[in-house]
C-alpha positions, 0 to 999 in steps of 0.5 A: 499500499502507498504511504501518504507522500507518494499519494500526494506526489502522485495527485501532484502529479495528474493536476500538473498534466491537467494543466499541461492539457487544459493549455494544450486545449487552449492552444490548439483551439487558438490555432484552429480558429485562425486556420478556419478564417484563413480557408474562409479567406482562401474561398473567398479568393478562389471564388473570385480568380474562378470567376475572372477566368470564366469571365475571361474565357467566354469573353475570348469565346465570344472574340474567336468567332469575329474574322477581324480579330487579330488577337487570334489570327494565325501569327508566328510565335516567338515567345512563350511564357508558361505560368505554374503554381506550386506549394510553398511548403511540404504534404503536396508531393503530387500536386507539385510533381505533376505540376512540375511533369506537366510544366517540363512536357510543355516546356520540351514541346516548345523548345525544339520548334525554337520558341523561346520558353518563359517560366514564371512560378508561384510557389517555392518548391517549383521555384526551387526546383527549376532553379535546381534543373 
């Protein structure tokens, strides 16, 4: 049977663990709220980007039908900008690898034709990869 001193030590130990657990809950709650705000803001941003891209796509498709539109006339392409987005941090390996493979395929498609290809990257992983290459 445990003596009184050992029981007091065990009770104090459990109280200390409870305090640590409570502090960890408070921290995780604060982080969760920050993540929810970031998610809400990113949804708004994504909706606006989708709206913009669909607006541009509809204008381009309606302009293609006009004969006098010089923007879509058959012209010789001398430069191509490839704009791509990758992640800044880890845990997006599949997304980053797929994006980089597509960019490399486009680069290899245009380079043999004598077309100058300029890469424009958003995201540290893509920038680091092509700087290394």
